[in-house]
C-alpha positions as CSV (number, residue, x, y, z in Angstrom):
1,X,-33.0,114.4,63.6
2,X,-31.4,111.5,61.8
3,X,-34.8,109.9,61.4
4,X,-36.2,113.2,60.1
5,X,-33.6,113.3,57.3
6,X,-34.1,109.7,56.3
7,X,-36.7,110.3,53.5
8,X,-34.5,113.0,51.9
9,X,-31.5,110.8,52.0
10,X,-33.5,107.9,50.4
11,X,-34.6,110.1,47.6
12,X,-31.1,111.3,47.0
13,X,-29.9,107.7,47.0
14,X,-32.5,106.7,44.4
15,X,-31.6,109.7,42.2
16,X,-27.9,108.7,42.4
17,X,-28.7,105.1,41.4
18,X,-30.7,106.3,38.4
19,X,-27.9,108.6,37.3
20,X,-25.4,105.8,37.6
21,X,-27.6,103.4,35.6
22,X,-27.9,106.0,32.8
23,X,-24.2,106.4,32.8
24,X,-23.6,102.6,32.8
25,X,-26.0,102.1,29.9
26,X,-24.2,104.7,28.0
27,X,-20.9,103.0,28.5
28,X,-22.3,99.5,27.7
29,X,-23.6,100.8,24.4
30,X,-20.3,102.4,23.6
31,X,-18.5,99.1,24.4
32,X,-20.9,97.1,22.3
33,X,-20.4,99.3,19.3
34,X,-16.6,99.1,19.7
35,X,-16.9,95.2,20.0
36,X,-19.0,95.0,16.9
37,X,-16.5,97.1,15.0
38,X,-13.7,94.9,16.3
39,X,-15.5,91.8,15.3
40,X,-16.0,93.1,11.7
41,X,-12.3,94.0,11.6
42,X,-11.5,90.4,12.8
43,X,-13.7,88.9,10.2
44,X,-11.9,90.8,7.5
45,X,-8.5,89.8,8.9
46,X,-9.4,86.1,9.2
47,X,-10.6,86.1,5.6
48,X,-7.5,87.9,4.6
49,X,-5.3,85.3,6.4
50,X,-7.1,82.5,4.5
51,X,-6.7,84.3,1.2
52,X,-3.0,84.9,2.0
53,X,-2.6,81.1,2.8
54,X,-4.3,80.2,-0.4
55,X,-2.0,82.5,-2.3
56,X,1.3,81.6,-0.6
57,X,0.7,78.0,0.5
58,X,3.3,75.3,-0.1
59,X,1.6,73.8,-3.1
60,X,4.5,73.3,-5.4
61,X,6.7,70.3,-5.1
62,X,9.8,72.4,-6.1
63,X,9.3,74.5,-3.0
64,X,11.3,72.0,-0.9
65,X,10.4,70.2,2.3
66,X,12.2,72.6,4.7
67,X,10.6,75.7,3.2
68,X,7.2,74.2,3.0
69,X,7.3,73.1,6.6
70,X,8.5,76.6,7.5
71,X,5.5,78.1,5.7
72,X,3.2,75.7,7.4
73,X,4.7,76.6,10.8
74,X,4.4,80.3,10.1
75,X,0.7,80.1,9.3
76,X,0.1,77.8,12.2
77,X,1.5,80.6,14.4
78,X,-0.7,83.2,12.7
79,X,-3.7,80.8,13.1
80,X,-2.9,80.4,16.8
81,X,-2.8,84.2,17.2
82,X,-6.2,84.5,15.5
83,X,-7.5,81.7,17.7
84,X,-6.3,83.6,20.8
85,X,-8.0,86.9,19.5
86,X,-11.1,84.9,18.7
87,X,-11.2,83.6,22.3
88,X,-11.0,87.2,23.7
89,X,-13.8,88.3,21.4
90,X,-15.9,85.4,22.4
91,X,-15.8,86.7,26.0
92,X,-17.2,90.1,24.9
93,X,-19.8,88.3,22.7
94,X,-20.9,86.3,25.7
95,X,-21.3,89.5,27.8
96,X,-23.3,91.3,25.2
97,X,-25.1,88.1,24.1
98,X,-24.0,88.5,20.6
99,X,-24.5,85.2,18.6
100,X,-21.7,84.5,16.3
101,X,-21.0,81.1,14.6
102,X,-17.4,79.7,14.5
103,X,-15.1,81.3,12.0
104,X,-15.2,79.1,8.9
105,X,-12.1,80.8,7.5
106,X,-10.1,79.7,10.5
107,X,-11.6,76.2,10.3
108,X,-10.7,75.9,6.6
109,X,-7.2,77.2,7.3
110,X,-6.7,74.7,10.1
111,X,-7.9,71.8,8.0
112,X,-5.8,72.9,5.0
113,X,-2.7,73.2,7.3
114,X,-3.3,69.7,8.6
115,X,-3.7,68.2,5.2
116,X,-0.6,69.9,3.8
117,X,1.4,69.1,6.9
118,X,0.5,65.4,6.3
119,X,1.2,65.8,2.6
120,X,4.7,67.1,3.2
121,X,5.4,64.6,5.9
122,X,4.5,61.8,3.4
123,X,6.7,63.5,0.9
124,X,9.6,63.7,3.4
125,X,9.1,60.0,4.5
126,X,8.9,58.8,0.9
127,X,12.0,60.7,-0.1
128,X,13.9,59.4,2.8
129,X,12.8,55.8,2.0
130,X,13.7,56.3,-1.6
131,X,17.1,57.7,-0.7
132,X,17.8,54.7,1.5
133,X,16.7,52.2,-1.1
134,X,18.6,53.7,-4.0
135,X,21.9,54.0,-2.0
136,X,21.7,50.5,-0.4
137,X,23.5,47.6,-2.0
138,X,21.1,45.9,-4.4
139,X,21.7,42.5,-2.8
140,X,20.7,43.9,0.6
141,X,17.3,45.2,-0.6
142,X,14.3,43.6,0.9
143,X,11.6,43.8,-1.9
144,X,8.9,42.5,0.4
145,X,9.4,45.3,2.9
146,X,9.7,47.8,0.0
147,X,6.4,46.6,-1.3
148,X,4.7,46.9,2.1
149,X,6.0,50.5,2.4
150,X,4.9,51.4,-1.1
151,X,1.4,50.1,-0.5
152,X,1.1,52.1,2.8
153,X,2.3,55.4,1.1
154,X,0.0,54.8,-1.8
155,X,-3.0,54.3,0.5
156,X,-2.1,57.5,2.5
157,X,-1.6,59.5,-0.7
158,X,-5.0,58.3,-2.1
159,X,-6.7,59.4,1.1
160,X,-5.7,63.0,0.4
161,X,-6.8,62.9,-3.3
162,X,-10.2,64.5,-2.7
163,X,-8.8,67.8,-1.4
164,X,-5.3,67.9,-2.7
165,X,-5.2,66.2,-6.1
166,X,-5.2,69.6,-7.9
167,X,-1.9,70.6,-6.2
168,X,1.5,69.9,-7.7
169,X,3.0,68.5,-4.5
170,X,0.3,65.8,-4.3
171,X,0.6,65.0,-8.0
172,X,4.4,64.7,-7.9
173,X,4.3,62.4,-4.8
174,X,1.5,60.3,-6.4
175,X,3.5,60.0,-9.7
176,X,6.6,59.0,-7.7
177,X,4.8,56.3,-5.8
178,X,3.0,55.0,-8.9
179,X,6.3,55.0,-10.9
180,X,7.9,53.0,-8.1
181,X,4.9,50.6,-8.1
182,X,5.5,50.0,-11.8
183,X,9.2,49.4,-11.2
184,X,8.6,47.0,-8.3
185,X,7.8,43.9,-10.4
186,X,11.1,44.5,-12.2
187,X,12.9,44.7,-8.8
188,X,11.0,41.6,-7.6
189,X,12.1,39.7,-10.7
190,X,15.7,40.8,-10.3
191,X,15.7,40.1,-6.6
192,X,14.2,36.6,-7.1
193,X,16.1,34.2,-4.9
194,X,16.3,31.8,-7.8
195,X,18.5,34.1,-9.8
196,X,21.9,32.6,-10.3
197,X,25.1,33.9,-12.0
198,X,24.1,32.3,-15.3
199,X,20.9,34.3,-15.3
200,X,22.7,37.6,-14.7
201,X,25.1,36.7,-17.6
202,X,22.1,36.2,-19.8
203,X,20.8,39.7,-18.8
204,X,24.1,41.3,-19.5
205,X,24.2,39.7,-22.9
206,X,20.7,41.0,-23.6
207,X,21.4,44.7,-22.6
208,X,25.1,44.5,-23.9
209,X,26.4,46.0,-20.7
210,X,28.7,44.3,-18.1
211,X,28.1,44.8,-14.4
212,X,28.6,43.0,-11.1
213,X,25.2,42.4,-9.4
214,X,26.9,41.2,-6.2
215,X,29.1,44.3,-5.7
216,X,28.4,46.6,-2.8
217,X,28.2,49.6,-5.1
218,X,25.6,48.0,-7.3
219,X,22.6,50.0,-6.1
220,X,19.1,51.0,-7.4
221,X,20.7,54.1,-8.9
222,X,22.9,51.8,-11.0
223,X,19.8,49.7,-11.9
224,X,18.1,52.8,-13.0
225,X,21.2,53.9,-14.9
226,X,21.3,50.6,-16.8
227,X,17.7,51.4,-17.9
228,X,16.6,47.8,-17.1
229,X,13.0,49.1,-17.2
230,X,13.3,48.8,-21.0
231,X,13.5,45.0,-20.7
232,X,10.6,44.1,-18.4
233,X,9.4,41.2,-20.5
234,X,12.9,39.6,-20.8
235,X,13.6,40.0,-17.1
236,X,10.1,38.6,-16.2
237,X,10.8,35.5,-18.4
238,X,14.3,35.2,-17.0
239,X,12.8,35.3,-13.4
240,X,10.2,32.6,-14.3
241,X,12.9,30.5,-15.8
242,X,15.0,31.0,-12.7
243,X,12.1,30.0,-10.5
244,X,11.4,26.8,-12.5
245,X,15.1,26.0,-12.5
246,X,15.2,26.5,-8.7
247,X,12.4,24.0,-8.4
248,X,14.4,21.5,-10.4
249,X,17.5,22.3,-8.3
250,X,15.6,21.8,-5.1
251,X,14.1,18.5,-6.3
252,X,17.6,17.3,-7.3
253,X,18.9,18.4,-3.9
254,X,16.0,16.5,-2.2
255,X,16.8,13.4,-4.2
256,X,20.5,13.7,-3.3
257,X,19.8,14.1,0.4
258,X,17.3,11.2,0.3
259,X,19.7,8.7,-1.1
260,X,22.6,9.9,1.0
261,X,20.5,8.9,4.0
262,X,18.6,5.8,2.7
263,X,19.9,2.5,4.0
264,X,19.3,-1.2,3.3
265,X,17.5,-3.1,6.1
266,X,20.1,-5.9,6.7
267,X,19.7,-8.4,9.5
268,X,21.6,-11.5,10.8
269,X,20.6,-14.8,9.2
270,X,21.6,-18.1,10.8
271,X,24.3,-16.4,13.0
272,X,27.0,-16.5,10.3
273,X,25.2,-14.8,7.4
274,X,23.3,-11.6,6.7
275,X,20.1,-11.1,4.6
276,X,18.2,-8.1,3.2
277,X,14.8,-7.6,4.8
278,X,12.0,-5.4,3.4
279,X,12.9,-3.2,0.4
280,X,9.4,-1.9,-0.3
281,X,10.2,1.6,0.9
282,X,13.3,1.7,-1.3
283,X,11.4,0.7,-4.4
284,X,8.6,3.2,-3.6
285,X,11.3,5.9,-3.4
286,X,12.9,4.7,-6.6
287,X,9.6,4.8,-8.5
288,X,8.7,8.3,-7.2
289,X,12.2,9.7,-8.0
290,X,12.4,8.1,-11.5
291,X,9.0,9.7,-12.3
292,X,10.3,13.1,-11.0
293,X,13.4,12.9,-13.1
294,X,11.3,11.9,-16.1
295,X,9.1,15.0,-15.6
296,X,12.3,17.1,-15.3
297,X,13.7,15.8,-18.6
298,X,10.6,17.0,-20.5
299,X,10.7,20.4,-18.9
300,X,12.2,23.3,-21.1
301,X,14.0,24.6,-18.0
302,X,16.1,21.5,-17.4
303,X,19.0,22.5,-19.7
304,X,21.2,23.9,-16.8
305,X,20.8,20.6,-14.9
306,X,20.7,18.1,-17.9
307,X,23.9,16.4,-16.9
308,X,22.9,16.0,-13.2
309,X,19.5,14.7,-14.2
310,X,21.1,12.2,-16.5
311,X,23.5,11.2,-13.8
312,X,20.7,10.6,-11.3
313,X,18.7,8.6,-13.9
314,X,21.7,6.3,-14.4
315,X,22.3,6.1,-10.7
316,X,18.7,5.3,-9.7
317,X,18.5,2.8,-12.6
318,X,21.7,1.1,-11.2
319,X,20.3,1.1,-7.7
320,X,17.0,-0.4,-8.9
321,X,18.8,-3.1,-10.9
322,X,21.3,-3.9,-8.2
323,X,18.7,-4.1,-5.4
324,X,16.4,-6.2,-7.5
325,X,19.2,-8.5,-8.5
326,X,20.4,-8.7,-4.9
327,X,16.9,-9.9,-3.9
328,X,16.7,-12.5,-6.7
329,X,20.2,-13.8,-5.8
330,X,19.3,-13.8,-2.1
331,X,16.1,-15.8,-2.7
332,X,17.9,-18.4,-4.8
333,X,20.8,-18.5,-2.4
334,X,18.6,-19.0,0.7
335,X,16.8,-21.8,-1.1
336,X,19.9,-23.6,-2.3
337,X,21.9,-22.9,0.9
338,X,19.4,-25.1,2.8
339,X,20.1,-27.9,0.3
340,X,23.8,-27.8,-0.3
341,X,25.1,-26.7,3.1
342,X,22.7,-28.9,5.1
343,X,22.8,-32.1,3.1
344,X,25.9,-34.2,2.4
345,X,23.8,-36.6,0.2
346,X,22.9,-33.9,-2.2
347,X,26.5,-32.6,-2.3
348,X,27.6,-36.1,-3.2
349,X,24.9,-36.5,-5.9
350,X,25.7,-33.1,-7.4
351,X,29.4,-32.5,-6.6
352,X,30.0,-29.9,-9.4
353,X,27.0,-27.9,-8.4
354,X,28.0,-28.1,-4.7
355,X,31.5,-26.8,-5.4
356,X,30.1,-24.0,-7.6
357,X,27.6,-23.1,-4.9
358,X,30.3,-23.0,-2.3
359,X,32.1,-20.3,-4.3
360,X,28.9,-18.3,-4.7
361,X,28.2,-18.7,-1.0
362,X,31.6,-17.3,-0.2
363,X,31.2,-14.3,-2.6
364,X,27.7,-13.6,-1.4
365,X,28.8,-13.6,2.2
366,X,31.5,-11.1,1.4
367,X,29.1,-8.8,-0.4
368,X,26.5,-9.0,2.4
369,X,29.1,-8.4,5.1
370,X,30.4,-5.3,3.3
371,X,26.8,-4.0,2.9
372,X,26.1,-4.7,6.5
373,X,29.1,-2.6,7.5
374,X,28.0,0.3,5.2
375,X,24.2,-0.2,4.5
376,X,23.9,3.1,2.6
377,X,22.0,2.3,-0.6
378,X,23.8,4.8,-2.8
379,X,27.4,3.9,-1.8
380,X,26.9,0.1,-1.4
381,X,25.2,-0.3,-4.9
382,X,27.6,1.9,-6.8
383,X,30.6,-0.3,-6.1
384,X,32.3,-1.0,-9.4
385,X,31.5,-4.3,-10.9
386,X,28.9,-5.3,-8.2
387,X,25.9,-5.6,-10.6
388,X,28.0,-7.7,-13.1
389,X,29.1,-9.9,-10.2
390,X,25.5,-10.3,-9.0
391,X,24.3,-11.1,-12.5
392,X,27.0,-13.7,-12.9
393,X,26.0,-15.2,-9.5
394,X,22.4,-15.3,-10.6
395,X,23.2,-17.1,-13.8
396,X,25.2,-19.7,-11.9
397,X,22.5,-20.1,-9.3
398,X,20.0,-20.6,-12.1
399,X,22.3,-23.2,-13.6
400,X,22.6,-24.9,-10.3
401,X,18.8,-24.7,-9.9
402,X,18.3,-26.3,-13.3
403,X,20.7,-29.1,-12.5
404,X,18.9,-29.6,-9.2
405,X,15.5,-29.6,-10.9
406,X,16.8,-32.2,-13.4
407,X,18.0,-34.3,-10.5
408,X,14.6,-34.0,-8.8
409,X,12.9,-34.8,-12.1
410,X,14.9,-38.0,-12.3
411,X,13.9,-38.9,-8.8
412,X,10.2,-38.2,-9.6
413,X,10.4,-40.3,-12.7
414,X,11.7,-43.1,-10.5
415,X,8.9,-42.8,-8.0
416,X,6.0,-40.8,-9.7
417,X,4.3,-40.0,-6.4
418,X,7.1,-37.5,-5.8
419,X,5.4,-35.3,-8.4
420,X,2.9,-34.4,-5.8
421,X,5.5,-33.2,-3.3
422,X,7.0,-29.8,-3.3
423,X,10.7,-29.4,-4.0
424,X,11.3,-28.6,-0.3
425,X,9.6,-31.8,0.8
426,X,11.3,-33.9,-1.8
427,X,14.7,-32.4,-1.0
428,X,14.2,-33.2,2.7
429,X,13.4,-36.8,1.8
430,X,16.4,-37.1,-0.5
431,X,18.6,-35.4,2.1
432,X,17.7,-38.1,4.6
433,X,18.0,-41.0,2.2
434,X,20.3,-42.8,4.5
435,X,18.0,-42.4,7.5
436,X,14.6,-44.0,6.8
437,X,13.2,-42.9,10.2
438,X,13.5,-39.3,9.1
439,X,11.7,-40.0,5.9
440,X,8.7,-41.4,7.8
441,X,7.0,-38.0,8.4
442,X,6.7,-37.6,4.7
443,X,5.0,-40.9,4.0
444,X,1.5,-39.5,4.5
445,X,2.2,-37.1,1.6
446,X,3.1,-40.0,-0.7
447,X,0.4,-42.5,0.3
448,X,-3.3,-42.3,1.1
449,X,-3.2,-43.9,4.5
450,X,0.4,-45.1,5.3
451,X,1.2,-42.9,8.3
452,X,4.2,-44.9,9.4
453,X,6.2,-48.0,8.5
454,X,7.3,-50.4,11.2
455,X,11.0,-50.8,10.7
456,X,13.1,-53.7,12.0
457,X,16.6,-55.0,11.5
458,X,17.1,-58.3,9.8
459,X,19.4,-61.0,11.1
460,X,21.6,-60.5,8.1
461,X,21.8,-56.8,8.9
462,X,20.0,-53.9,7.3
463,X,16.7,-52.2,8.1
464,X,13.5,-53.5,6.7
465,X,9.9,-52.3,6.6
466,X,7.6,-55.0,7.9
467,X,4.3,-53.3,8.4
468,X,2.3,-50.3,7.3
469,X,0.4,-48.4,9.9
470,X,-2.6,-46.1,9.2
471,X,-3.5,-42.9,11.0
472,X,-6.2,-44.9,12.8
473,X,-3.3,-47.2,14.1
474,X,-4.5,-50.1,12.0
475,X,-1.5,-52.3,11.1
476,X,-1.0,-54.4,8.0
477,X,1.9,-56.8,7.8
478,X,3.7,-56.9,4.5
479,X,3.8,-60.3,2.7
480,X,7.5,-59.8,2.5
481,X,9.8,-57.3,4.4
482,X,11.1,-54.4,2.2
483,X,14.7,-53.4,2.5
484,X,14.9,-49.6,3.2
485,X,18.5,-49.2,4.1
486,X,21.4,-48.9,1.6
487,X,19.0,-48.4,-1.2
488,X,18.0,-45.1,-2.9
489,X,15.0,-43.7,-1.2
490,X,12.9,-43.5,-4.4
491,X,13.6,-47.2,-5.0
492,X,12.6,-48.5,-1.6
493,X,9.5,-46.3,-1.6
494,X,8.6,-47.8,-5.0
495,X,9.1,-51.2,-3.5
496,X,6.9,-50.3,-0.5
497,X,4.2,-49.2,-3.0
498,X,4.5,-52.5,-4.8
499,X,4.5,-54.5,-1.6
500,X,1.4,-52.5,-0.4
501,X,-0.5,-53.5,-3.5
502,X,0.6,-57.1,-3.4
503,X,-0.2,-57.5,0.3
504,X,-3.7,-55.9,-0.1
505,X,-4.4,-58.1,-3.2
506,X,-3.6,-61.3,-1.3
507,X,-5.4,-59.9,1.8
508,X,-8.5,-59.2,-0.3
509,X,-8.6,-62.6,-1.8
510,X,-8.2,-64.2,1.6
511,X,-10.9,-61.9,3.1
512,X,-13.3,-62.7,0.3
513,X,-12.8,-66.5,0.7
514,X,-13.1,-66.2,4.4
515,X,-16.4,-64.3,4.1
516,X,-17.8,-66.9,1.7
517,X,-17.0,-69.8,4.1
518,X,-18.1,-67.9,7.2
519,X,-21.5,-68.5,8.7
520,X,-23.6,-65.9,10.5
521,X,-22.2,-67.0,13.8
522,X,-18.6,-66.6,12.6
523,X,-18.9,-63.0,11.5
524,X,-17.5,-61.6,14.7
525,X,-14.2,-63.5,14.2
526,X,-14.2,-62.4,10.5
527,X,-14.6,-58.8,11.6
528,X,-11.8,-59.1,14.2
529,X,-9.3,-60.9,12.0
530,X,-9.6,-59.0,8.7
531,X,-8.8,-55.5,7.7
532,X,-11.5,-52.9,7.3
533,X,-10.7,-51.9,3.7
534,X,-10.6,-55.6,2.6
535,X,-13.8,-56.4,4.5
536,X,-15.8,-53.7,2.7
537,X,-14.5,-54.7,-0.8
538,X,-14.9,-58.4,-0.1
539,X,-18.5,-57.7,1.1
540,X,-19.2,-55.8,-2.2
541,X,-17.7,-58.6,-4.3
542,X,-19.9,-61.1,-2.4
543,X,-23.0,-58.9,-2.8
544,X,-22.3,-58.6,-6.6
545,X,-21.9,-62.4,-6.8
546,X,-25.1,-63.2,-4.9
547,X,-27.2,-60.7,-6.8
548,X,-26.0,-61.8,-10.2
549,X,-26.6,-65.5,-9.2
550,X,-30.2,-64.6,-8.4
551,X,-30.6,-62.5,-11.5
552,X,-29.2,-65.4,-13.6
553,X,-31.7,-67.8,-12.1
554,X,-34.6,-65.4,-12.7
555,X,-33.4,-64.9,-16.3
556,X,-33.8,-68.6,-17.0
557,X,-37.4,-68.4,-16.1
558,X,-37.8,-72.0,-14.8
559,X,-38.3,-71.2,-11.1
560,X,-41.5,-72.2,-9.3
561,X,-44.1,-69.4,-9.0
562,X,-43.9,-69.3,-5.2
563,X,-40.1,-69.1,-5.1
564,X,-38.8,-65.5,-4.8
565,X,-35.0,-65.6,-4.7
566,X,-34.6,-61.8,-4.7
567,X,-36.8,-61.4,-1.7
568,X,-34.9,-64.2,0.1
569,X,-31.7,-62.4,-0.7
570,X,-33.1,-59.2,0.6
571,X,-34.1,-60.9,3.9
572,X,-30.7,-62.4,4.2
573,X,-29.0,-59.0,3.9
574,X,-31.3,-57.6,6.5
575,X,-30.3,-60.4,8.9
576,X,-26.6,-59.7,8.2
577,X,-27.1,-56.0,8.9
578,X,-28.9,-56.7,12.1
579,X,-26.1,-58.9,13.2
580,X,-23.6,-56.2,12.4
581,X,-25.6,-53.6,14.4
582,X,-25.8,-56.0,17.4
583,X,-22.0,-56.3,17.2
584,X,-21.6,-52.5,17.2
585,X,-23.7,-52.3,20.4
586,X,-21.5,-55.0,22.0
587,X,-18.1,-54.7,23.7
588,X,-15.6,-54.4,20.9
589,X,-12.5,-52.4,20.2
590,X,-12.6,-49.0,18.7
591,X,-11.0,-50.2,15.5
592,X,-13.6,-53.0,15.1
593,X,-16.4,-50.6,15.7
594,X,-15.0,-48.3,13.0
595,X,-14.8,-51.3,10.6
596,X,-18.4,-52.2,11.4
597,X,-19.8,-48.7,11.0
598,X,-18.2,-48.3,7.5
599,X,-19.3,-51.8,6.6
600,X,-22.9,-51.2,7.7
601,X,-23.0,-48.0,5.6
602,X,-22.1,-50.0,2.5
603,X,-24.4,-52.9,3.3
604,X,-27.4,-50.7,3.9
605,X,-26.9,-49.3,0.4
606,X,-26.7,-52.9,-0.9
607,X,-29.9,-53.8,0.9
608,X,-31.7,-50.7,-0.6
609,X,-30.6,-51.8,-4.1
610,X,-32.0,-55.3,-3.4
611,X,-35.2,-53.7,-2.4
612,X,-35.3,-51.7,-5.7
613,X,-34.5,-54.7,-7.8
614,X,-37.3,-56.6,-6.1
615,X,-39.7,-53.8,-6.5
616,X,-39.0,-53.3,-10.2
617,X,-38.9,-57.0,-10.8
618,X,-35.5,-56.9,-12.4
619,X,-34.7,-60.3,-13.9
620,X,-31.6,-59.7,-16.0
621,X,-28.0,-58.9,-15.2
622,X,-28.1,-56.6,-18.3
623,X,-30.9,-54.5,-16.8
624,X,-29.9,-50.8,-16.5
625,X,-30.9,-50.7,-12.8
626,X,-28.3,-53.4,-12.1
627,X,-25.6,-52.3,-14.6
628,X,-25.7,-48.7,-13.2
629,X,-24.6,-50.0,-9.8
630,X,-20.9,-50.0,-8.7
631,X,-20.2,-53.8,-9.0
632,X,-17.2,-55.6,-7.7
633,X,-15.9,-58.9,-9.2
634,X,-13.0,-61.2,-8.5
635,X,-11.4,-61.9,-11.8
636,X,-10.0,-65.4,-11.6
637,X,-8.0,-64.9,-14.8
638,X,-6.3,-61.7,-13.7
639,X,-6.4,-62.9,-10.1
640,X,-7.5,-59.4,-9.0
641,X,-10.6,-57.4,-8.2
642,X,-12.4,-55.6,-11.1
643,X,-15.1,-52.9,-10.8
644,X,-17.8,-52.4,-13.4
645,X,-20.4,-49.7,-13.7
646,X,-22.4,-49.3,-17.0
647,X,-19.7,-49.6,-19.7
648,X,-16.8,-48.7,-17.4
649,X,-14.3,-51.4,-16.4
650,X,-11.9,-50.4,-13.7
651,X,-9.1,-52.4,-12.0
652,X,-9.1,-52.2,-8.3
653,X,-5.9,-50.2,-7.5
654,X,-5.1,-51.6,-4.0
655,X,-4.2,-48.2,-2.5
656,X,-4.2,-48.7,1.2
657,X,-7.0,-46.4,2.6
658,X,-6.9,-47.5,6.2
659,X,-9.8,-48.0,8.5
660,X,-11.5,-44.8,7.6
661,X,-15.2,-43.9,7.5
662,X,-17.4,-44.1,4.4
663,X,-20.1,-41.7,3.2
664,X,-23.8,-42.7,3.1
665,X,-24.6,-43.5,-0.5
666,X,-27.6,-41.6,-1.9
667,X,-29.1,-41.6,-5.4
668,X,-27.1,-38.4,-6.1
669,X,-24.0,-40.3,-5.1
670,X,-24.8,-43.1,-7.5
671,X,-25.2,-40.6,-10.4
672,X,-21.9,-39.0,-9.5
673,X,-20.2,-42.4,-9.4
674,X,-21.6,-43.2,-12.9
675,X,-20.2,-40.0,-14.3
676,X,-16.8,-40.3,-12.7
677,X,-16.3,-44.0,-13.5
678,X,-17.2,-43.3,-17.1
679,X,-14.6,-40.4,-17.1
680,X,-12.0,-42.8,-15.7
681,X,-12.8,-45.4,-18.4
682,X,-12.4,-42.8,-21.1
683,X,-9.4,-41.1,-19.5
684,X,-11.4,-37.9,-19.2
685,X,-12.1,-35.5,-16.4
686,X,-15.2,-35.5,-14.2
687,X,-16.8,-32.2,-13.1
688,X,-19.2,-32.4,-10.2
689,X,-20.9,-29.1,-9.9
690,X,-22.9,-27.5,-7.0
691,X,-22.8,-25.0,-4.2
692,X,-19.9,-24.9,-1.8
693,X,-20.2,-27.5,1.0
694,X,-22.5,-29.9,-0.7
695,X,-20.0,-32.8,-0.8
696,X,-18.5,-32.7,-4.3
697,X,-14.9,-33.3,-3.1
698,X,-16.0,-35.8,-0.5
699,X,-18.0,-37.8,-3.0
700,X,-15.0,-38.0,-5.3
701,X,-12.8,-39.0,-2.4
702,X,-15.3,-41.7,-1.3
703,X,-15.3,-43.2,-4.8
704,X,-11.5,-43.3,-4.7
705,X,-11.7,-45.2,-1.4
706,X,-14.2,-47.6,-3.0
707,X,-11.8,-48.4,-5.9
708,X,-8.7,-48.0,-3.8
709,X,-7.2,-45.2,-5.9
710,X,-4.7,-42.6,-4.6
711,X,-6.5,-39.2,-4.7
712,X,-4.8,-35.8,-4.5
713,X,-6.9,-32.8,-3.4
714,X,-5.6,-29.4,-4.3
715,X,-7.1,-25.9,-4.9
716,X,-6.7,-23.8,-8.0
717,X,-4.6,-20.6,-7.5
718,X,-2.5,-18.1,-9.3
719,X,0.5,-20.3,-8.7
720,X,-1.0,-23.3,-10.5
721,X,0.4,-23.3,-14.0
722,X,0.6,-25.8,-16.9
723,X,3.9,-27.3,-15.5
724,X,2.2,-28.3,-12.2
725,X,-0.8,-29.7,-14.1
726,X,1.6,-31.7,-16.3
727,X,2.9,-33.4,-13.2
C-alpha cells in the first residue's frame, strides 16, 4: 500500500516545492526593492552629511581649538555610523548581487576630517610652542631649537596648502608661522652670544627705552612690546659688530692664555751658570701675535678693546726686545766668559775690562737664576728695569769686546801671522803665553810646515826652541836656540819665524855648495845629509846655473861644430835622474824616499826643458823659451836665493815647507806659474780659472812651495767681509 501511494506523494511533494519557490521569489523581489529604496535613502543621507560638514566645518580660526576638535569628533562619530550602515547594506548588496562603488561622499568626508584634524593639531601645537616661547625668559630661549620647530611647522602647513589654503584656519596659521619666520632673524641677532652689556646699552639708546635684557621677566612679549621689529637693520648691524668684537675678544684671550703658559727654555751651563736654549718658537709666536694685533688695530670693531690691544702691543714689543737683548748679551757673555774667567794672563793684560766683566757676570748670573726659577716669558721679561739693565750690560760687553779686539789687534801687528787665526785660537794662544807647550798645537796654523818645536831648557835656565819638526817628522835644527819662556808669545813666535828663515837661508847655501862639489857617487850622502826643501831649491839653482853657462857659450858662437854642449847637459841630467831612481829602488828611509820622489819630479821637468832648448836650438839666455822658465839664482850680493820668470823677480821667502810632495809640472802649470809670478811682481791678484777639481788651488800651492812662500787657503762665504780681506 505504501508503495502504491508513492507516485501520488511524489507529485504532491513536487507541487509543494514549486509553490514554496514561487513564494520565495516573491519575497526576494520584495526584499530587493526594499534594499534599493534603502540604498537610495542612504545615498541621500551621505550626501546630506557631507553637505552639512561643508556648511558647519571648523574652517574659521576664531572658532577655537576645543570647539573645532569637538566638531571634528562629532562628525567622525556620524561618519562611523554611516560606515556601519554602509557595511550592513553591503551585505544585502552582496546577496542580491547589486554592484555599488564605494561612497565618494564618505571618502571625501573622511579625508576632509583627517586634514582638518591635522590642521587643528598643528594650530594647537604651534600655539602651545608660541605660548611657551613668549612666556619664557628671553635669556633662556634657544633660537636654534625655535628655528628647527618653525621649519618643521612651516613644512607641515605647506603640505596642506593644496586642499586647505582657501580656509581661514590655514591662512591664519600660515601667517603666524611666516610672521615668526620674519621675526626669527631679529631674535637670532638679539640672542647672539657675542652681545654684551655695551651692545644692549646702544640698543636702548637707539629706541630710547630702558630695559633689563637679563631679567627673568624680560620675555618675548616684552620684546614685541618694545617694537624692536622696527629696528631690524640697526639690530643686525649691532649683532655683526658684536660678532666681530667677539672674534677680537677671543683672539686677545688666546694671546693672553698663550703667553701665560709660554716659558723660556733654560738649561744648566758649566754647572754654576744657566743659559737660554732655542727661542725660535717664541719669536714665531711673537711674529704671529704682532701681526694679529696689527690687523685688530685697523679693524673698525676694535674700539671696545683699543686699550687692551695697545697694552699687548707694548707687552709683546717688550718681550721681543728683552728676549733678543738677552740672547745678544748671552752670546757676548759666553764668548767673554771663556776668556776672562779661564785666563789669568788676559785678566792681567786687561785688568779694567776684567773687573767690569766680573760685575756683569755676577748680574747676569742673578738674572738667569731668577728666570730659571720662574721661566714664564711674560712675567720674567716684564720685571721693571730689566731691559734697561740688559742694554747697559750689552753696551759694557761691547766696550769690553772692543778693548779685547784692540788688544788682539796689537798682538796681530806684533806678529802678522796672527791675522790668519780666529779670535778664539789667538786668545787660546795668548791665554797660554806662559806655557809654550800648550801653544804648540797652534803652530801649524801659523806656519806652513812647522808642526812642533823641540823645546829644551838651557843651562842658564829658561826654555828654548832648538828644532822645528814638520808633519812628516823631518827635523831642522835652528842655527841658534830661540828663547820661548818669559817672553811675550807674539815676540818669541816672531823670533822663531826669523830664525826659521835664517836657518833655511844658511842651509840652502850649504846644500847648494855641497851639490856643486858632489860627484855622482856622492849623491847618496848628499840626499841623506841635506833637507828635502833645500835639495830641490839647490838643484834648481844648479840647473839654472848650468843651463845659462851653456847658453852663454852658445851665444859667443866660437864653439867647434861637433861640440854640442846642450846635448851633453841633457845627457848629464838623464844620468843624474837614473841615479836618483836607482836610489829610490834601493833600501833607504821613508824620508829619504820622499825627498827623492819630489826631487825626481822637478828634475824630470828640468830634463824636458833641456830637451826643448836643444830641439829649438836656443842659444841665448834672453830667448823667451828660457826666460819663461822658473829660474833660481844665488845672489852673491844679497846672499840669498832669487827667482826669475819673464820680467818677474821674486826673493825666495824661506818658509819651511817640510819634506812634502811636489806636483808634476806640465805646460799648463808653466803658464799658470808665469801668470802668478807676474801678479806677484806687480802686487796684483792671480785668477786661475777652470772646472772644479782640475788643480787650480794645488798649482798655486805648489808655486808657493817652489818659492817658499806661506800660503793661506780659504773659501769665500757670507761671513767673508772687507775686514777679513783687509787682514
